[in-house]
Backbone bond lengths (Angstrom), bond angles and torsions (degrees), N, CA, C in turn:
res aa  C-N    CA-C-N  psi(-1)  N-CA   C-N-CA  omega(-1)  CA-C   N-CA-C  phi
1 X - - - 1.464 - - 1.528 109.83 -
2 X 1.339 115.62 146.49 1.453 122.02 179.92 1.521 108.38 -128.03
3 X 1.320 115.91 133.78 1.461 121.93 179.08 1.526 108.39 -121.34
4 X 1.327 116.44 131.89 1.462 122.25 178.85 1.522 108.61 -125.98
5 X 1.317 116.66 132.26 1.462 120.77 175.89 1.519 109.19 -116.44
6 X 1.326 115.83 136.80 1.465 122.12 -179.09 1.513 110.27 -127.76
7 X 1.318 116.71 143.48 1.464 121.89 172.88 1.516 109.42 -138.01
8 X 1.325 115.96 133.57 1.468 123.71 174.63 1.527 113.00 56.49
9 X 1.324 116.85 41.29 1.466 120.60 179.43 1.525 109.07 -103.82
10 X 1.346 118.12 161.58 1.470 120.68 178.33 1.525 111.71 -61.23
11 X 1.322 115.83 146.61 1.467 120.54 179.28 1.523 112.23 -61.03
12 X 1.350 116.50 -30.69 1.461 119.45 179.91 1.523 111.47 -61.83
13 X 1.351 116.48 -36.02 1.456 120.35 178.46 1.525 110.48 -69.36
14 X 1.304 116.92 -39.79 1.475 120.08 176.98 1.522 110.44 -60.54
15 X 1.339 115.23 -41.49 1.455 118.97 179.30 1.520 112.39 -63.82
16 X 1.349 116.47 -41.10 1.468 120.31 178.30 1.521 111.39 -61.43
17 X 1.325 116.45 -40.19 1.464 120.33 -177.02 1.524 112.18 -64.50
18 X 1.315 116.82 -31.13 1.470 118.81 -178.13 1.520 112.34 -67.72
19 X 1.350 117.70 -12.07 1.458 120.30 174.14 1.516 111.37 -70.75
20 X 1.333 116.57 -25.08 1.464 121.40 -174.60 1.520 113.17 -116.34
21 X 1.324 115.88 -23.35 1.472 119.56 -173.43 1.530 110.41 -130.49
22 X 1.317 113.98 163.73 1.460 121.16 173.57 1.522 108.52 -103.67
23 X 1.333 116.35 129.61 1.464 120.12 178.85 1.533 108.14 -85.12
24 X 1.333 116.14 101.83 1.462 121.04 -175.23 1.517 111.69 -84.89
25 X 1.309 116.49 -19.11 1.459 123.04 175.53 1.522 106.38 -157.01
26 X 1.315 117.89 158.60 1.457 120.10 -177.46 1.525 111.17 -53.06
27 X 1.329 115.81 116.94 1.458 120.82 177.98 1.512 114.88 83.25
28 X 1.345 118.39 2.83 1.462 121.70 -179.38 1.534 108.24 -118.87
29 X 1.339 116.16 119.91 1.459 121.97 -174.82 1.531 109.99 -121.04
30 X 1.328 115.57 135.78 1.461 121.47 -178.91 1.523 108.47 -123.41
31 X 1.342 116.27 135.98 1.453 120.07 179.18 1.510 111.40 -152.64
32 X 1.320 115.62 173.95 1.465 121.91 179.17 1.528 108.11 -144.90
33 X 1.332 117.53 99.85 1.453 121.87 -177.79 1.524 109.20 -149.04
34 X 1.309 116.52 177.70 1.466 121.70 -172.14 1.526 111.95 -69.96
35 X 1.345 114.83 161.99 1.467 120.51 178.46 1.525 110.56 -62.50
36 X 1.326 117.04 -34.74 1.468 120.05 -179.98 1.527 110.68 -64.28
37 X 1.320 117.17 -47.37 1.460 120.58 177.65 1.519 110.37 -63.51
38 X 1.330 116.10 -39.37 1.470 120.27 178.85 1.526 110.83 -58.39
39 X 1.324 116.98 -47.06 1.465 121.13 -177.86 1.524 111.23 -67.05
40 X 1.342 116.72 -40.23 1.462 119.91 177.65 1.527 110.80 -65.32
41 X 1.322 115.72 -39.39 1.458 120.69 179.78 1.529 110.65 -65.35
42 X 1.308 116.69 -38.85 1.471 120.86 179.18 1.533 110.22 -65.46
43 X 1.322 117.06 -39.77 1.462 120.87 176.49 1.529 109.96 -61.43
44 X 1.340 116.21 -45.15 1.465 120.72 179.67 1.518 110.93 -62.57
45 X 1.335 117.22 -39.67 1.463 121.06 178.68 1.520 110.36 -61.36
46 X 1.326 116.48 -46.94 1.468 120.30 -177.74 1.523 111.96 -65.37
47 X 1.336 116.52 -34.07 1.457 119.96 -179.07 1.526 112.87 -75.09
48 X 1.343 117.06 -24.35 1.465 120.74 -173.38 1.517 113.42 -118.84
49 X 1.314 116.53 17.36 1.470 120.00 -173.17 1.525 113.22 -78.28
50 X 1.354 116.97 -16.67 1.452 119.44 -178.47 1.517 111.08 63.26
51 X 1.333 117.24 -127.91 1.463 121.60 179.06 1.536 112.19 -98.64
52 X 1.314 116.96 9.21 1.456 120.66 -178.42 1.517 113.38 -85.55
53 X 1.344 115.36 -169.59 1.465 122.14 -178.64 1.523 109.56 -135.88
54 X 1.322 115.56 153.35 1.459 120.34 -179.52 1.520 110.40 -145.35
55 X 1.326 115.37 149.15 1.468 122.60 174.46 1.524 107.70 -137.49
56 X 1.324 116.78 138.18 1.463 121.62 178.54 1.522 109.46 -123.74
57 X 1.336 117.12 133.88 1.467 123.51 178.38 1.523 107.49 -122.23
58 X 1.328 117.02 132.74 1.465 119.63 -177.55 1.525 110.83 -150.38
59 X 1.319 115.07 158.62 1.467 121.48 -179.13 1.521 111.44 -66.50
60 X 1.330 115.56 143.50 1.460 120.56 174.41 1.527 108.99 -156.73
61 X 1.317 116.74 169.90 1.462 121.89 -176.36 1.527 110.46 -92.30
62 X 1.337 116.23 77.20 1.469 120.95 173.20 1.528 108.50 -136.40
63 X 1.310 116.02 -173.11 1.473 120.11 -175.16 1.518 111.98 -63.18
64 X 1.335 117.24 -34.55 1.458 120.49 -179.77 1.528 112.48 -83.94
65 X 1.328 116.79 -25.03 1.459 120.64 -176.62 1.513 113.17 89.17
66 X 1.323 117.40 2.01 1.456 121.13 177.82 1.528 109.21 -153.56
67 X 1.341 115.19 164.13 1.457 121.20 173.42 1.518 107.87 -145.34
68 X 1.337 117.72 179.61 1.457 119.77 -176.19 1.524 110.46 -153.79
69 X 1.342 114.25 160.02 1.459 123.30 173.88 1.518 107.56 -132.35
70 X 1.332 116.73 155.15 1.453 119.03 179.86 1.518 110.69 -148.83
71 X 1.322 115.37 154.12 1.468 120.89 173.11 1.526 110.90 -102.21
72 X 1.318 117.59 1.04 1.462 121.30 -177.13 1.520 109.95 -64.37
73 X 1.315 116.81 123.43 1.459 121.13 -175.12 1.528 113.19 -75.02
74 X 1.319 117.37 -18.99 1.468 119.94 -179.57 1.526 111.80 -89.68
75 X 1.352 116.68 1.86 1.461 119.97 179.24 1.528 109.50 -133.58
76 X 1.325 114.55 156.81 1.459 121.05 176.93 1.517 108.77 -138.59
77 X 1.342 116.02 133.15 1.461 120.43 177.72 1.532 108.20 -83.89
78 X 1.340 116.09 123.34 1.459 120.64 179.30 1.523 109.87 -122.38
79 X 1.317 116.11 157.08 1.461 121.98 178.13 1.520 108.94 -104.15
80 X 1.340 116.05 119.34 1.457 120.75 179.41 1.524 108.33 -116.32
81 X 1.338 114.60 97.63 1.460 121.79 -179.74 1.536 111.62 52.64
82 X 1.345 114.34 45.77 1.459 119.94 177.06 1.511 114.65 86.55
83 X 1.328 117.34 -2.37 1.461 121.21 179.86 1.526 108.97 -109.50
84 X 1.344 118.66 122.18 1.464 120.48 178.48 1.524 111.05 -73.42
85 X 1.322 115.93 134.41 1.457 121.62 178.54 1.526 109.37 -130.09
86 X 1.338 116.09 149.86 1.452 121.75 177.06 1.526 107.87 -99.36
87 X 1.324 116.22 110.88 1.466 120.80 -177.78 1.527 109.73 -97.53
88 X 1.319 116.10 128.12 1.452 121.57 178.96 1.529 109.57 -80.72
89 X 1.327 116.45 129.85 1.461 121.97 178.71 1.516 108.89 -98.71
90 X 1.318 116.00 129.95 1.453 119.99 -173.66 1.527 113.65 -92.28
91 X 1.308 117.34 -5.96 1.460 120.71 -178.94 1.519 109.84 -65.33
92 X 1.310 116.82 116.31 1.462 120.43 -176.26 1.523 112.73 -76.22
93 X 1.338 118.06 -6.91 1.450 120.99 -177.95 1.519 112.62 -92.28
94 X 1.331 116.91 12.45 1.451 120.55 -176.19 1.521 112.98 -85.85
95 X 1.295 116.37 0.60 1.460 119.23 -179.25 1.527 110.20 -59.67
96 X 1.308 115.98 133.58 1.456 121.21 -177.28 1.515 110.39 -65.23
97 X 1.325 115.78 132.69 1.451 121.20 177.95 1.517 109.08 -82.36
98 X 1.323 115.02 124.60 1.454 119.75 -176.78 1.517 111.26 -60.32
99 X 1.326 114.83 129.61 1.446 120.23 174.40 1.499 115.63 88.44
100 X 1.337 120.08 -4.46 1.453 121.56 -175.48 1.525 113.52 -107.05
101 X 1.317 118.66 -11.87 1.453 119.95 177.66 1.522 109.60 -72.14
102 X 1.340 116.81 158.95 1.461 120.85 178.40 1.517 110.52 -60.57
103 X 1.335 115.71 -40.46 1.461 119.23 -179.02 1.525 111.10 -64.78
104 X 1.353 115.81 -41.45 1.456 119.94 179.99 1.517 111.05 -65.56
105 X 1.323 116.27 -42.20 1.467 119.66 178.67 1.526 110.85 -64.67
106 X 1.348 116.15 -41.52 1.465 119.70 179.74 1.525 110.77 -63.91
107 X 1.349 115.78 -42.08 1.463 119.89 -179.84 1.522 110.67 -64.23
108 X 1.334 116.07 -43.03 1.460 119.49 179.60 1.527 110.75 -64.92
109 X 1.332 116.22 -40.65 1.463 119.87 179.21 1.524 110.84 -62.24
110 X 1.349 115.94 -39.82 1.461 120.07 179.17 1.527 110.70 -63.70
111 X 1.330 117.06 -43.78 1.463 120.99 179.45 1.519 110.62 -63.36
112 X 1.345 116.83 -43.15 1.454 120.57 -179.43 1.524 111.27 -66.32
113 X 1.346 116.43 -38.24 1.462 120.20 178.76 1.523 110.46 -63.58
114 X 1.331 116.38 -42.52 1.460 119.95 178.36 1.528 111.04 -64.74
115 X 1.349 116.20 -37.09 1.462 119.58 178.73 1.529 110.51 -65.61
116 X 1.357 115.44 -44.04 1.461 118.57 179.02 1.525 110.65 -63.42
117 X 1.322 115.58 -38.88 1.462 119.88 179.75 1.522 110.42 -64.02
118 X 1.323 116.75 -46.39 1.459 120.40 179.37 1.522 111.04 -63.84
119 X 1.356 116.65 -39.13 1.458 120.08 179.66 1.522 111.30 -65.34
120 X 1.335 116.75 -40.16 1.461 119.90 -179.49 1.527 110.70 -67.09
121 X 1.323 116.57 -38.30 1.458 120.31 177.03 1.531 109.93 -64.96
122 X 1.339 115.60 -41.57 1.456 120.28 -178.98 1.516 111.06 -63.31
123 X 1.348 116.55 -40.14 1.452 120.66 -179.58 1.527 111.14 -62.47
124 X 1.324 116.80 -46.51 1.457 120.30 -177.88 1.528 111.27 -81.49
125 X 1.311 116.01 -27.80 1.459 121.68 176.23 1.522 113.02 63.46
126 X 1.328 118.02 17.08 1.464 119.22 175.95 1.519 110.09 -156.76
127 X 1.316 115.36 141.96 1.459 122.26 173.86 1.521 108.03 -131.99
128 X 1.322 115.26 152.92 1.454 120.78 179.44 1.519 109.01 -130.70
129 X 1.326 116.90 122.03 1.464 121.49 172.25 1.515 107.72 -91.92
130 X 1.333 116.25 134.13 1.459 120.30 -176.68 1.518 110.07 -132.77
131 X 1.335 115.42 142.98 1.458 120.45 176.82 1.523 108.19 -148.04
132 X 1.325 115.85 144.75 1.461 120.29 177.83 1.520 109.23 -127.96
133 X 1.321 115.35 156.23 1.456 121.72 168.74 1.526 107.49 -117.07
134 X 1.324 116.30 142.37 1.463 121.41 -175.36 1.524 110.45 -131.25
135 X 1.331 114.95 170.17 1.464 119.87 177.99 1.521 112.11 -76.90
136 X 1.330 117.57 -7.42 1.453 121.88 179.78 1.515 110.27 174.14
137 X 1.320 116.55 -169.40 1.459 121.73 -174.03 1.523 114.12 -100.10
138 X 1.329 117.32 -6.46 1.459 121.51 -174.42 1.526 110.27 -85.41
139 X 1.323 115.85 114.07 1.459 120.97 -178.32 1.522 112.16 -64.14
140 X 1.336 117.20 -26.12 1.458 120.80 -176.05 1.529 112.46 -77.80
141 X 1.319 117.21 -33.37 1.471 118.17 -172.20 1.522 115.19 -123.19
142 X 1.332 118.49 -18.04 1.467 119.71 -176.68 1.527 111.65 -88.59
143 X 1.342 115.77 164.73 1.462 121.56 -172.26 1.520 111.44 -128.35
144 X 1.325 115.90 154.73 1.463 122.14 174.24 1.526 108.47 -77.23
145 X 1.324 116.88 132.43 1.464 120.14 177.33 1.527 112.54 -111.95
146 X 1.346 117.88 -18.61 1.466 119.93 176.53 1.518 109.94 -157.50
147 X 1.334 114.66 152.20 1.465 122.02 178.50 1.519 108.34 -133.36
148 X 1.328 116.33 131.08 1.459 121.23 176.26 1.514 110.48 -124.31
149 X 1.324 116.96 137.48 1.462 122.52 -176.25 1.522 109.54 -137.94
150 X 1.338 115.54 138.47 1.460 121.49 170.40 1.523 107.52 -127.67
151 X 1.324 116.53 121.04 1.461 121.20 179.37 1.519 109.75 -107.75
152 X 1.331 116.36 129.14 1.459 122.44 177.31 1.520 107.54 -109.83
153 X 1.324 115.60 117.61 1.469 120.75 -175.84 1.513 108.78 -148.58
154 X 1.342 114.99 129.51 1.469 120.04 179.62 1.521 111.77 52.17
155 X 1.351 115.40 44.33 1.468 122.70 176.36 1.523 113.79 64.01
156 X 1.329 117.75 18.65 1.463 120.80 174.77 1.523 109.12 -126.94
157 X 1.344 115.78 154.71 1.454 121.40 -177.31 1.530 109.90 -117.41
158 X 1.327 115.37 139.55 1.457 121.75 178.58 1.525 108.64 -129.64
159 X 1.331 116.34 134.19 1.467 121.82 -178.24 1.523 111.20 -104.78
160 X 1.318 114.92 150.88 1.463 121.06 170.06 1.519 107.81 -144.82
161 X 1.331 115.52 132.82 1.460 120.22 -179.32 1.517 108.87 -143.34
162 X 1.322 115.73 138.01 1.457 119.06 178.16 1.522 110.86 -149.80
163 X 1.340 114.58 140.35 1.459 120.99 166.86 1.530 108.15 -88.58
164 X 1.320 116.99 154.38 1.462 121.98 -176.92 1.528 109.49 -111.30
165 X 1.317 115.86 122.19 1.463 119.40 179.87 1.535 110.25 -88.26
166 X 1.326 114.86 168.71 1.458 119.80 177.64 1.520 113.97 95.60
167 X 1.338 117.44 2.76 1.467 121.50 177.72 1.529 108.60 -83.49
168 X 1.315 117.32 132.47 1.465 120.40 -176.33 1.527 113.01 -81.55
169 X 1.334 117.16 -33.56 1.465 119.20 -175.06 1.523 110.31 -153.53
170 X 1.321 115.57 142.00 1.466 122.22 173.05 1.516 107.99 -120.94
171 X 1.332 119.01 123.29 1.465 120.47 178.08 1.524 111.37 -55.72
172 X 1.324 115.80 147.06 1.455 120.57 -177.42 1.511 113.51 -56.93
173 X 1.335 116.83 -40.96 1.467 119.23 -178.13 1.522 111.76 -67.57
174 X 1.346 116.55 -29.53 1.462 119.91 177.77 1.524 110.09 -73.03
175 X 1.319 117.11 -41.18 1.467 120.46 176.44 1.518 111.33 -61.12
176 X 1.325 115.40 -41.30 1.469 119.59 179.50 1.522 110.83 -66.56
177 X 1.338 115.98 -38.50 1.463 120.59 -177.62 1.524 111.86 -70.71
178 X 1.328 116.54 -43.51 1.463 121.48 -173.35 1.517 113.81 -96.30
179 X 1.345 116.31 -19.88 1.458 119.77 -174.72 1.519 112.87 76.96
180 X 1.331 117.18 15.67 1.466 122.13 -178.51 1.523 109.53 -111.28
181 X 1.325 116.96 128.33 1.454 122.23 176.88 1.519 111.00 -119.20
182 X 1.315 116.05 171.20 1.458 120.97 179.55 1.522 111.44 -57.71
183 X 1.335 117.12 -39.73 1.465 120.56 179.60 1.527 111.46 -59.74
184 X 1.334 116.29 -37.34 1.466 119.97 178.20 1.523 110.75 -63.76
185 X 1.341 116.33 -42.85 1.462 119.95 -179.29 1.526 110.76 -66.47
186 X 1.318 116.77 -42.44 1.467 120.28 -179.03 1.527 112.02 -66.46
187 X 1.322 115.77 -33.97 1.461 119.60 -177.26 1.521 112.33 -83.43
188 X 1.343 117.69 -45.94 1.464 121.15 -170.57 1.527 113.63 -115.12
189 X 1.323 116.92 -3.81 1.456 119.23 -176.12 1.518 113.16 -72.52
190 X 1.349 115.26 156.95 1.462 122.50 177.23 1.523 109.27 -117.50
191 X 1.321 116.14 160.59 1.456 121.60 178.44 1.524 110.08 -66.20
192 X 1.329 117.35 135.48 1.459 122.00 -175.80 1.524 111.50 -59.10
193 X 1.335 117.85 -36.82 1.467 120.81 -179.63 1.524 110.24 -61.12
194 X 1.338 117.06 -45.17 1.457 121.24 179.56 1.528 110.88 -63.28
195 X 1.327 116.00 -43.57 1.467 120.49 -178.86 1.527 110.86 -63.00
196 X 1.309 117.51 -42.05 1.467 121.29 179.75 1.527 111.04 -62.22
197 X 1.320 117.19 -39.52 1.460 120.94 178.58 1.524 111.01 -64.33
198 X 1.345 115.87 -45.68 1.470 120.22 178.68 1.529 110.08 -62.10
199 X 1.321 116.18 -44.82 1.461 120.89 -179.09 1.518 111.14 -60.87
200 X 1.317 117.43 -40.70 1.461 120.83 -178.48 1.528 110.80 -63.38
201 X 1.336 116.46 -39.36 1.472 119.69 177.98 1.526 111.05 -67.14
202 X 1.331 116.20 -38.32 1.471 119.57 178.78 1.516 110.85 -64.60
203 X 1.325 116.34 -44.89 1.462 120.47 -176.69 1.522 111.43 -65.89
204 X 1.319 117.27 -43.75 1.462 122.07 179.53 1.534 108.89 48.14
205 X 1.338 117.85 -122.78 1.468 120.09 178.19 1.534 111.57 -111.22
206 X 1.332 116.42 21.11 1.473 120.54 -179.57 1.524 110.89 -68.57
207 X 1.310 115.48 161.76 1.458 121.46 172.97 1.525 108.59 -82.62
208 X 1.326 116.01 129.53 1.463 121.11 179.97 1.512 109.72 -92.67
209 X 1.324 116.81 129.69 1.458 120.75 174.61 1.525 109.25 -121.35
210 X 1.322 115.42 157.22 1.451 120.79 178.69 1.509 110.11 -175.82
211 X 1.327 116.09 179.38 1.455 121.48 -179.25 1.521 107.87 -115.65
212 X 1.336 116.50 121.94 1.469 121.64 -169.59 1.529 108.06 56.09
213 X 1.321 115.07 54.13 1.462 123.26 -165.59 1.524 113.72 -66.00
214 X 1.323 117.92 -28.95 1.467 119.83 -178.98 1.525 111.89 -57.56
215 X 1.330 115.80 -35.82 1.468 119.64 179.15 1.526 110.09 -58.34
216 X 1.321 117.13 -49.66 1.460 121.84 -178.16 1.526 111.06 -65.57
217 X 1.334 116.75 -45.72 1.458 120.44 -175.88 1.522 112.03 -67.15
218 X 1.314 117.62 -36.63 1.459 120.13 178.75 1.531 111.37 -61.68
219 X 1.330 116.19 -44.32 1.466 119.74 178.35 1.535 110.68 -66.12
220 X 1.338 116.93 -43.23 1.462 119.71 -177.68 1.521 111.59 -66.35
221 X 1.325 117.31 -44.68 1.465 119.48 -179.94 1.527 111.36 -66.50
222 X 1.322 117.21 -30.28 1.463 119.44 174.03 1.522 110.40 -61.68
223 X 1.348 115.83 -43.04 1.458 119.93 179.68 1.527 111.43 -68.74
224 X 1.345 116.19 -41.13 1.460 118.83 177.95 1.528 111.03 -61.32
225 X 1.301 116.86 -40.34 1.460 120.83 179.09 1.524 111.76 -65.51
226 X 1.333 117.06 -36.21 1.460 120.98 -177.07 1.525 112.91 -78.34
227 X 1.337 116.77 -39.36 1.462 119.85 -170.84 1.529 114.31 -106.49
228 X 1.313 118.21 -16.16 1.467 120.66 -177.07 1.525 109.39 -139.08
229 X 1.332 114.74 179.21 1.462 120.75 173.07 1.530 110.78 -102.05
230 X 1.296 116.27 13.26 1.457 122.05 -176.35 1.524 110.97 -94.36
231 X 1.321 115.48 165.28 1.464 122.06 174.58 1.522 108.29 -155.35
232 X 1.314 115.55 142.91 1.466 119.94 179.91 1.527 109.60 -76.44
233 X 1.330 115.85 119.11 1.474 120.62 -179.95 1.534 110.56 -122.21
234 X 1.315 116.75 15.13 1.465 121.12 -179.85 1.517 110.98 -64.49
235 X 1.318 115.10 156.40 1.457 120.46 168.01 1.520 108.13 -66.84
236 X 1.325 117.55 139.35 1.462 120.65 -176.76 1.528 110.38 -125.64
237 X 1.320 115.44 151.41 1.464 122.47 175.75 1.518 107.75 -132.11
238 X 1.322 116.92 112.44 1.461 121.97 176.27 1.521 108.56 -89.27
239 X 1.318 116.99 121.27 1.468 120.73 -176.19 1.527 112.74 -76.22
240 X 1.338 117.83 -20.32 1.460 120.21 -176.43 1.522 113.11 -59.70
241 X 1.348 120.78 -52.52 1.467 119.01 179.68 1.527 113.44 -64.86
242 X 1.334 116.61 -28.43 1.474 119.55 177.01 1.521 110.01 -67.03
243 X 1.336 116.38 -42.88 1.470 120.75 177.51 1.523 110.04 -61.59
244 X 1.327 117.64 -42.95 1.464 120.81 -178.48 1.523 111.76 -61.51
245 X 1.327 117.37 -33.43 1.457 120.51 178.77 1.522 111.89 -75.04
246 X 1.332 116.29 -37.66 1.457 119.67 -175.47 1.525 113.38 -86.43
247 X 1.329 117.43 -22.68 1.472 121.17 -174.72 1.526 109.01 -129.57
248 X 1.299 117.34 83.66 1.460 121.14 -171.23 1.520 113.97 -82.64
249 X 1.319 118.13 -11.36 1.455 119.34 -171.81 1.522 113.46 -112.70
250 X 1.314 118.23 18.62 1.456 120.11 176.11 1.525 110.57 -71.43
251 X 1.331 116.22 148.68 1.465 120.00 179.35 1.527 111.22 -64.65
252 X 1.335 116.57 -35.67 1.463 122.32 176.39 1.521 107.35 -156.24
253 X 1.326 115.89 174.51 1.461 120.10 -176.78 1.527 111.89 -119.43
254 X 1.334 116.33 29.57 1.456 119.30 169.67 1.530 108.78 -64.37
255 X 1.320 115.89 149.37 1.464 119.62 -175.97 1.525 111.36 -57.64
256 X 1.348 117.17 -40.08 1.465 119.90 -179.33 1.529 111.40 -59.94
257 X 1.337 116.09 -41.34 1.468 120.63 -179.75 1.520 111.00 -65.37
258 X 1.316 116.26 -43.51 1.465 121.51 -178.46 1.527 110.94 -65.93
259 X 1.318 116.75 -42.98 1.467 119.87 179.32 1.523 110.97 -62.65
260 X 1.321 116.15 -40.55 1.472 119.85 178.54 1.528 110.36 -63.20
261 X 1.320 116.97 -41.13 1.470 121.11 179.60 1.531 111.29 -61.06
262 X 1.327 116.81 -39.55 1.461 120.72 -177.84 1.530 112.48 -89.24
263 X 1.330 116.99 3.16 1.455 119.70 177.48 1.513 113.33 71.67
264 X 1.327 116.98 32.14 1.465 121.88 -179.73 1.526 108.81 -102.95
265 X 1.318 116.62 125.16 1.466 120.98 -178.55 1.524 110.63 -89.63
266 X 1.314 116.26 130.86 1.459 122.21 174.00 1.527 106.94 -128.15
267 X 1.324 115.84 101.07 1.465 120.13 -173.08 1.520 112.65 -73.45
268 X 1.335 118.16 -18.41 1.467 121.16 -179.06 1.526 110.43 -133.97
269 X 1.349 118.08 72.09 1.463 119.76 177.98 1.524 110.93 -60.79
270 X 1.329 115.15 148.69 1.476 123.17 -177.54 1.525 112.42 68.93
271 X 1.325 116.22 16.24 1.454 121.33 164.22 1.528 105.82 -100.77
272 X 1.341 117.32 124.04 1.463 121.00 -170.05 1.528 112.45 -57.05
273 X 1.324 118.25 -41.81 1.459 120.27 -178.59 1.519 111.50 -70.06
274 X 1.342 117.01 -42.99 1.464 119.64 179.64 1.523 111.17 -65.73
275 X 1.326 117.46 -36.86 1.463 120.26 177.48 1.526 110.51 -67.45
276 X 1.334 117.59 -36.71 1.459 120.59 176.96 1.528 110.68 -65.25
277 X 1.329 116.41 -41.22 1.464 119.79 176.89 1.525 111.14 -62.41
278 X 1.329 115.93 -40.64 1.468 120.12 178.83 1.520 110.42 -64.55
279 X 1.326 117.69 -36.04 1.465 121.17 179.21 1.527 111.21 -65.67
280 X 1.325 116.87 -36.32 1.472 119.58 175.30 1.519 110.16 -61.26
281 X 1.324 116.85 -46.00 1.470 120.24 178.85 1.519 111.26 -63.56
282 X 1.323 116.53 -41.24 1.460 120.50 179.11 1.515 110.44 -62.89
283 X 1.326 116.85 -43.96 1.468 120.39 177.55 1.522 110.74 -57.65
284 X 1.336 116.82 -45.18 1.468 120.36 -178.79 1.519 111.22 -63.18
285 X 1.339 116.98 -36.00 1.471 120.41 177.12 1.525 110.26 -66.99
286 X 1.324 116.94 -44.93 1.464 121.47 -176.23 1.532 111.56 -66.31
287 X 1.310 116.98 -39.62 1.460 120.66 -176.45 1.521 111.07 -67.19
288 X 1.354 116.29 -24.20 1.462 120.45 179.73 1.527 112.01 -94.04
289 X 1.330 117.47 -10.47 1.465 121.43 -173.32 1.518 110.27 -90.24
290 X 1.304 116.53 88.74 1.476 121.06 -178.15 1.498 110.74 -85.91
């Protein structure tokens, strides 16, 4: 069993803790999970504690059968012949200086980053979520088979979706995953040169967002280099590293897992347009998640 006590901490941290523990009394949380999760949770608590204080008590192999850690500046945990003790420190100058702790600096940096992000979006007044599907992961030999785009501008959304013709073969597992076959490309696909031109006009000077965005941009810039004299130079925001910072305890960071965590429905995963729409929703969730 693990017991955590919190005082004067941000409400967001209290909310995070309820995912792992039961709040049996105000500021007192009880849970039962692995040592690895316990240690990760303690790191998260220390990083997001603000000006508050926290203490954690958990089972261990010593004479008492338990030990504890604390962030309280007026106390220090000491080991006395294998027995953990809480020693009171009498130095009155130990009061935490506002804004100078690592947690306080990290919190302030996060707030400032979100402000800069919101300001940059406001200045450009448009963002574009983009997603592609390909015949595989190899940039040297695989090809784009579909492109999906959602542009948000002046509080309205515009979609663009295209299949790409001229592909000789699609692996069976890719067809099964995406629902796209050679017949679809031959019947409904468009020439890559035309699609790139349309995409460039849509993007204009908007901020491009996506999930694991380098993958998409590398393939697109390869095509732009081959078929045009253009290149994507827009400001970009990859949502994957942002998710990793805000959600440290996910089992994995596949897009499907992340969307499920944030309560975002994607009825057609691995469809470029539906994935782009999901990325817009994910971005909106992240920008509000302080």
